[in-house]
N, C-alpha and C positions, 0 to 999 in steps of 0.2 A: 368100321371104316376109319382109318387113322388120320386121314388128311382131308380137310374141309374141301380143298379145291378139286378133289376127284369127282365131286358131284356138282360143282358150280360151273355153269357154261356161259359162253366162252368169254374170257377177258384177256387183256393184254399179257403177254408172256412175262414182261418185267414185273407186273404185279403178282403173277403166279410165283415167280422165284422169290420175291420178297416175302410173300405170305408163307411159303413153305419154310423159310428160314426162321419164322417165329412160331410155327406150329409146335406144340409141346411134344416131347418124346413120349413113347409108350409108357415109360416109367412114370413120368410126370402126369400123364393122363390118368393112370391108375391111382397114383397118390392123390390127385385132385378129386377123383370120384370117391375114393375112400374117405377123404376128409369131409366131403359133403354128406356122405352117408353117416359118418360118425356124428356130425352135427344133428342130422335128422334123428338118429337113434337117441342122442342125449335129449333133444327137445321132446321126444315122444315118450321116453321111458324113465327119465330121471324122476324118482319119487312117485312113480305111477301108482295110483290107487292107495296112497298112504293117508288120505284125508277124506275118506268116506265114499259113498256110492254115487255122488253127483246127482244124476236124475233118478230120484227115488221111484218115480212112476214106472220107468223101464226096468229098474233093478228089481222091483217087486214082481214084475212080470217074469223075469228070468228065474227068480226063486220059485214062482208058481209053475213055470214050464218044466222045471226039473222033477216035479212030483209025479207026472204021468204023461203018456204019449198024447192023450187027448188035449191036455193043456199045452203041450209042446206044439202040436200041429196047428191049433187054433190061436196060438199066442195069447193065452188067457192071462189077464191081469192078476186075477186072484186064484188061490189054490182051489177054491170051490168051483171054478169054471163058470162064473156068472156072466162076466163081460170081458171082451178082448181089448187089447190096446188099439191105438188109433193108426197103426202102421202095419204093412204086410210083414211076412215072417222071416225072410232070408237073413237079414242082419242080426235078428235076435236068435235065430237058430245057431248062427256062428258063436254068439255070446254064450248061449246055453251049452253048446258043445265044449267050449273052453272051460266053463264052470264045472261041467261034468268031469273033465280031465284033471283040472288043477284045483278043484274045490270052489265053493261059492264064496268068492272074495271080490272086493273092488278091482284088484289087479286082474283077476281072471276074466271079468266081463269087459274091462278096458282093453285087454290084450289084442283082440281081433282088430280094433280100430287103430291101435298104435302100430301094429304090423302093417296094416293097410297103408298108413301114412308113409312108412319107410319104403314100402314097395312102390308106392305112387311116385316118390322122388326118383327112384331108380328107373322106373318105366318112362317117366318124362324125359330123363336124361337120354335114354336110348332113342326115343322118338325124335328128339330135337337133334342129337348128335348125328343121327343117320343121314340127315339132309343138310345140316348146316355146320357140322364140325364139332370138335371137342369143346372149344371155348363157349360156343352157344349152348351146348348141352349142359356144361358145368354151371353156367350162369342161370339157366332155366331151373336146373335141379336145386341150386342153392336158394334161388328165390322162393321156390315152393317149400323147401325145408324150413325157412324162417318166416313164411307167410303167417301173420298173427292168428287169423281165424282158423287156418288149417291146423296149426299146432294145437290150439285149444280144442278143436273138434277131435283131433287124433287122441287126445287124452281124456275123452269123455265117453259115456255109453250111449250118446246119440249116434246114429248110424250113417251120418253123411260121409264119413271117411271111407267106409266100405263102398258107398255109392261112387265116390270119386275114383277109387281103384277100378271099379267095373267100367266106368266111363272111359278111363285111359286104356283099358284092355280093348274096349270097343274101338277106340281110336287106332290102336295098333292093328286090329283086324281089318278095319276099313282102309287103312293106308295100304296094306298088302293087297286088298281087293282092287283098289284103284291103280296099283302098279301093274298087276297082271291080268285084270279083268276076270279072274276066276270066281265062279259063283260061291264056292265053298268058303272063301274068306269073308264074303259079304254075309253069308248065312251065319258064320261064326260071330260076326259083329251083331247080327240080329239077336243071337242067343244072349250076348252080353247085355244088350239093351233090355231084353225080356227079364233077365236076372235083376237088372237095375230097377225095373218096375216093381219087382217083388222085394226091393229094399225100401224105396221111397215113393212108389207109385209114379204119378205123372211128372215128378221132378226129374226122373231119369230121361224123359223124352225131350228135355231142353237141348240135348246134344244131337237129336235126330236130324234137325235141319242141316247141321254141319256134315254128318255122315252121309246123308242122302245126296246133298248137293255135290259133295266131293266125288262120289261114285258116278253120279249122273253126268258131270262135266268132264271128269278126268279118266275114267276107266277106258282102256283101249279096246272098246267094243263099239259096234254100230248102235245108234241111238235106240232102236227098238229093242235090241238085246239088253241094253242097259235098263230100259224101262221095265222089261219083263223080269230081269233079275231083281230090281228094286221091289216089284210087286210080290215076288216070292219071299223076299226077305221081310217085307212088311207083314205078310201072312204069318210067317214063323214068329216074328217079334210079338204080334198080337196073341198068338196061341200060347206062347210061353208067359207073356205078361198076365194074361187073364186066367191061366190054368188054376192057380190056387184060389183066386177070388170066386170063380165059377164053382169050384168044388165046395167052397164054404156056403155059397148061396144055394146050392142044390141040396145041402144037408138040412134036414128038418130042424127048425129053430129050437125045438125042445131037446135036440141031441147035441147042441153046441152052445158056446157062449154067445151072448148078444154082441153084435158088431159095434164096438165102442166108437163113439163120436159120430155115428150115423143116426139119422132120424127115422130110418125104416128097416133097420137090421139087415143091411145089404152091403157086402164088400164092394160091389160094383158102384153102388151109389156113393160110398165113402171115397172111392178112387176118383170119381168124376166130380164130386161135390166138394166135401170138406178138404180133401187132399188134391183137388183139381182146380176147377174154375174159381172156387172161393179164394184160393191162394192168390189168384190174379186180381179178382174184383173186390175181395174182402166182404162180400155181401153174405154174411153168415146168419143174419137175423131176418126172418121173413114175416109175412103178415098172417100166416095161418093161425087160427085159434085152436086148432086141435091137430093131433098127430096120430096116425094109425100105428098101432103096435103090432108088428108082424108075428110076434110070438102067439098072439091069440086072435088077431084080427079086430080087436077092440080099439076104442078110442079113449085117449087120456085127455085130461084138461090142460095140458101144458101149452103155453103160449109161444114158445120159441121153436124155431126150426133150425137152429144152429148153436154154435158154441160161443163165439166171440163177436163183439160189434166191430164194424169196419174200422173205427178209429183206434182200436186196440184198447179201449177202456173196459173197466170191469166194475161191477158192483162187488164190494168186498165180502158180501154175505156168505157166499159159498167157496171163497178162495182164501180163507184165513189160514195162515201158515203156523206151524208149531213154534217158530221163533219170532213171530210178528206181533206178539202181544195182543192178539185179537183183532188186529187191523189187516187190511189188505197188504200182502207182502210187498217188499220193495221190488220195483220192476214191474208192478202191475198197476195199471191206471194211467191216466194222462191222455189227452186227445192228440190228434194229428199224428197218429202212428206212434205215440209215446208209450211209456211204460214197458210192459213185457214185450210188446211188439214195437220196440223203439227203433223205427226205421226211417223216420223223417217224412217229409212231404214228398209225394211223387213228383218227378220232374226231371228235366234234362241234366241238371247239375246235382242231383241227389247223391250220386256215388262219390262226388268230390267234396262233400261236406259231411260233418258229423250229423248223426251218429254212425253212418255207414262208412265214411271215409277211412277212419282208423282201422277198420276191419280189412280193407282190401285195396285201397287206392294208391298205396305207397309207390308202386312201380307202373301204374297204369299210363301215365303220360308217355313214358318211353315205349311202352307196348303199342300205344295208338300211333305214334309217329313211326315206329318200326314197321307196322303193317302198311302204312302209307308208302314208306320207302321200298318195301318188298313188292308191293303191288305195282309200283311204277317200274321197278327194276325187272320184274318177271311178268310182264304183261302177257296173258295167255291168248291163244288162238282158239276160236270156237267153231271151226268149219270142219265138216266130215268127221272121221274118226279122230278124236282129240289127240294132240301130241303135247303132253304136259311134262314139264321137268319135275323132279322131286320137290324142288322149292315151290313151284306153283301149286302142287298138291297140298303142301304144308300151309301155304298161304290161304287156301280155301278152307282147310280144316280148322286151323286156329283162328282165322279171321271171322268165319261164320260162328264158331263157338263163342268168341268174345262178343260179337255183335248180338247174338241171341240172348246171352246172359245179361248184357248191358241193358237191352231193351226191357227184359222181364223185370230185373231188379230196379229199374228206373220207374216203372209204372205199377208194379204189384203193390198190394196194400195189406197182405195178410201172410207174413213170413217172419221167421226169426233171423237174427243177424248171422247165425252160424250156417244158414243155407248158402251164404256167400262162398263157402268153401268149394262149392262146385264151379265157381267163377275163377278160382285161383289157378288151375292148370293152364288155362288159356292166357291169362295175364303173365304168368311165369314163363311160359313158352315164348310168347312174343317179346318179353323183356330180353331173354337171351338171344333170340333171333334178331330182334331189332338192334341190339347193341352191335352185333357182328355185321349186319347188313349196312347199318349207317356208318360204321367204320370203313367198310369197303367203299361206300359212296364218297366218304370224306376224302379218301385217297385219290379220287378222280376229280376231274373238272365237272362243273355243272352245278345247278341250284341245289341238288340233293345233298351236296357236301355240307350245306349249312344246317341240315336237320340234326346232326349229332350234337353240336354245342347248344342248339335250341332245346333239344330233348333234355339235356342235363339241367339247364336252367329252369325249364318248366317243371320238371320233376322235383327239383329242389324247392321251388316256390310252393308246390302243392304240399310237400311234406311239412314245410314250415307253417303253412296254413292249418294243417291238422294239429300240429303241436300247439300253435297259438290258441286253437279251439279248446285246448286242455290246459289252461293257464297255470293250474296248480302243480303241473309236473312237466318236465322235459325241456324247459327253456334252455338248459345247458347244452342240449343237442343241436340247437340252431346254428351256432358257429361251426360245429363239427360237420354240418351238412353244407352250409352256405360257402365257407371258405374254400374247401377242396373243389366244389363244383364251379365256383366262380373262377378260380385259378385255372382249372382244366379248360373251361369254356373260353377264357381269355387266351390261353396258349393256342387252342385249336383255331380260334378266329384270327389271331395274329399270324399263324402259319399260313393261312389262306390269303390274307390281305397283303402280307409281305413275304413273297416267296424267296426273296434274297436272304432271309434269315436261315434258310436251309435246315429247318428243324426236321430231323429224321424220325422214323418210326420208333427208334430207341428212346426218344424224348417224348413223343406224343402218346405212345401206347401206355407208358407208366402213368402219365397224367390222367388218361382216361380210366385206367384201372383204379387209381386212387379215388376218383369221383364216383365210380360205380360202387366201390366198397362203402364210401360215405353214404350213398343213397340206400344201401342195404343195412346200415347201422340201426336206424330207428325201428324198422319192422323187426329186426333181430332183438332189440331191447324190449319191444312190446311183446314179443313172443316169450322172451326169457322171464319176464316178471312173474306171470302165473306159474311158470315151471319152477322157479326158485322159491316162490311163495307157497308152492304146493297147494294151489287152489283146486277145489272140486266143485264146479258150478253146475247147477241144474240146467241152465241155459247158457252155453258158452258165449262169452262176450270178451273180445280181446281188448287190451289196453290197461293202463294204470288205474283207471277209475272203475274197472269192472269189479262187481261185488261177488264174492264167493257165496254161492247158495242163493243168489237172487232168483226170484220167480217161484215156480211151483216146486215144493219138496227139495230144499237145498240139501247138499251132501251130508251135513252133520245132523240132520233132523232125527230125533228119536222119539219113540212113544213113551207115554207115562207108564212107568213100571207098576205103579199102584193100580192104574186102570186095568192093565193086562192081568195082574194077579187077581183082581176082583172078577173080571170076566171069565177067566179060566176056572175059577172056583165056583161060579154060579151059573154057567151057561147050560148045565145039565146035558140033555141029549140033543140040543139044538145043533144043526149042521154048521151054522155060521157063528163065529165068536161074537160078532157084532155087525150091525148094518150102519152105514154112514151115507151121506148124500153123494159125495164125490170121491174120486181116487185120492185127492189131496189129504183127506182124513184117514185113508185106508193104508197107504203105502208103507208108512213107518211101522204100523201095527203088523202088517204082513211080514215085513223084514225081520221084526223082532220075534214073531211067533211061528211063522209059516203055517198059520191056520186060516181057514176061509174067512174073509171079511167082505161083506156085500157092499159094493158101491152102487147105491140105488140109481144114481143118475150118471154113471160112467165117469169119464175123466173130469169133465167140467161140472157135472151135476145136472146137465140139461138133457141127457139121453132119455127118451120116453120108453124105458124098459118095462116098467110095471105100472099097472093101474091100481087104484085103491082096492079093487076087488081081488086082484092077484096078490097084492100084499097081504090082505086079510087072510087069504087062503094059505099063504106061507106061514103066517103067524099061527093060524089054527092047527096046521099040521106039525107045528113045533120046529120048523126049519129055522125060524128067526125068533129070538127071545129078547135081545137087547138092541137098541138103536141109540146111536150117539149123534146128537144134533148140535149145530153151532148156536151162537147167541141169537141169531136171526131165525132160527128154526129151519135153515136151509131153504127157505121159501122166497128168496129174493128174486127179482125179475131175471137176473143173470143165471139163476139156477134152474128154474122151470119145474121145481118139484113141490110147489106150494100145496097142491092137492094131497100129496103123500104126507108131507110134514103136518098138515092140519089134521089128517086122519090119525097120525101117530100120536100127536099131543092130546087128541080126544079119547083115544082108546088105550093108551099106555100110561103107566105111572112113573112119575119122575123119581129117580133114585137120589137121595140126599148126597151132595157132593162129598160130605165128610166120609162116606163109606167107600168111595172109589177114587177120589182125587187127592194127590199129595199136595202139600202146601206150596211147593214150587212147580206144580204140574203144568205141563203143556197140553194135557188132556188129549193125547192122541193127535189131533189135527187142529187144535184151537189154542190160542194163547190164554188158557185158563178160563175161557168163557163158554165152554160147551155144557150141554146137559145130557145126562144119560137117562134113557127111558127103558122100562122093563114091561113086557106083556105077561099077564097072568097065564098060566098053563091052560091051553085049550081055548083062549079068548079069540 
């Protein structure tokens, strides 16, 4: 639809004529969209994959999934199929398919996310342009293309970019359903939500309130038909969502990997617990003194019932990183949501302050005032069969999406900063819509005409606040933001206070455009820094202070070649090259050798996978011969494997470090502070 006003109802004819005169031609529309897509392609693909695998935990899983169909289906972390990763399969299936086609490289496993990022920009443009015109669509698409946390996530092997694309596809389907009331479009939306669940579990359901409320309020059907349609869609959504998890749980435990990061070897429990309620409440440590192991029905002596404490703090014992010199890696530790889960204190202003503000808040003030202007301009009616305009439907969709995400990320206590990438589409859409709607209101009389200059000033102040929170960088950007926005706001205010100045749209529109470009400058710079620096971060964090490789398994981590040569030469007929406590000591070895490495406690070292009796049986059968423990023996309270490590140190023999550790060794997963143990044959 080439003209915004074809879908805007009804306004004075003089305004219609003026607006048509400034609507871009088809050529400029295509050039504008092409430019935005080129920016997105550059941001997502420039130097992609040239600096390591980023998240080694997921990269090791892709390497293992390529070995056989069993590992592929169950998303096994290790080639031996001992334990799975802590997420459902769909996003990793796409990465594995890409690696199968193009070879196992960082680029091939990043490719699906980079493509998803570009497609999301195009899809957002289509959704916004359809109801609010080309300028709104281009502004929204550009905002998403330069959204700092979105760019970082698109260039990583975390799977949130794929989830964002599926969410936008669901938005497209539900908009169609709300327009014509046809069940098939609503069911298609349910399919996309179900697929999203199989990418990031309950995180995909954060958009369900927006989808459901849009159809319930705006579909041109009687209320009971709408409710019945929503019931059918919910049933389909749950069926698709739970299909893989139920299939895994119905498979005998002995025939599949242990469900990583669960405490009872259940995908359903993982979805509702570790990847569900615990993300909101952060209560991942419980008071149970024992945990049932569903592989055997026996009970182990582990004291933990989860992976991470609510504050985001860690005991360094089981989380020592190859590059950390035997200490807890940078980004792990610190209370109040600090460290690896550096999300600040929950509260109303959490999103407007660091550490979350720099990830997502750059354009949020305009988005908030934009939805206010749109809500007042397009007040809906709720009697009988609803009669909603396209703009009212968009208001419900993006407004509820933004509200739901804002509430969740303001109160949740257990999430990574890159989860905010699911918030970016709503902010970007409402930024583009808000700029256009507030411009329309500005051209008319009434109090809403003051929202546009107010939005420019508030957004500029918020951006300056974030820059000041990072005093070692970016001060030079402050005048580039403040001066254009102040001048534009002054011109807009003067034109309303002094009508005799007769400032036309040819003067006011360029001033507004310059201010909007100034407001997009800092997020663009924050996005470009890691792109140009070619960072490969395990846990994507946008901004100039983000550290490449911070957190678990940074992108350049490598295993000690001396250790690998020793293990390969001495493992004999053992199935596993070595056993370690957590995936953080295993991923680099798996990537270097593609041989089975047993992570006894799963991702964090706290999964109750084996009892000492089971471990003894594996040793006796020759399945395991070598075990690599960190300096604390892997038995810290954060790890929960003290019973296993005590048994290992009592029944195995320490191998002198001179036989397996190079002088500059990182010893697989430890900063030169680990100890290798060997079991005698048949012990």
